[in-house]
C-alpha positions, -999 to 999 in steps of 0.1 A, spaced: -135 -136 150 -100 -120 149 -97 -84 155 -67 -82 138 -64 -44 122 -37 -45 90 -33 -15 69 -14 -17 35 -6 18 21 8 13 -18 2 48 -37 -5 45 -76 23 63 -85 58 74 -76 49 109 -79 27 104 -46 52 89 -28 67 124 -34 42 145 -26 29 122 7 73 134 14 71 166 5 47 175 26 54 158 52 31 132 57 53 102 42 76 108 67 40 101 98 37 70 76 75 55 77 70 65 118 43 39 124 53 16 97 71 -19 97 75 -26 60 85 3 39 92 -6 5 125 -7 -6 134 -6 -46 173 -19 -41 159 -49 -18 127 -63 -33 103 -86 -20 107 -120 -37 72 -134 -33 40 -115 -24 33 -111 21 6 -138 28 9 -135 65 9 -99 82 25 -93 118 30 -53 115 1 -26 113 9 -7 87 28 -20 53 41 5 29 41 -8 -5 58 -3 -36 39 21 -60 18 12 -85 -6 -19 -98 11 -47 -83 -10 -45 -47 -38 -44 -73 -28 -78 -83 -16 -99 -58 23 -97 -65 30 -81 -30 2 -89 -12 -26 -111 -7 -56 -119 13 -65 -150 32 -97 -167 34 -117 -142 59 -100 -112 53 -114 -80 51 -103 -56 17 -105 -21 10 -95 -7 -20 -100 28 -33 -92 47 -65 -70 82 -66 -85 76 -100 -97 119 -109 -119 119 -148 -137 152 -154 -169 144 -171 -160 149 -202 -130 125 -204 -160 95 -193 
């Protein structure tokens, strides 16, 4: 069993990235990231091999859809949802 840990951060929207930048958190993540998305130079294919410990991916649903990253057999994947709803909206 491999003991490697890779973290892929994919905010749900660009607004969240803007908030992280305004609060200074994005700069901290960038300091340790081995990859930061660049809208001017998008990846041609989904990443399947991981060499770095931290990746900052393009915001949006592509990560969950497997268009930016793909887990390999045996990988453990964790995800969180930032969709917050008021009780009366459900």
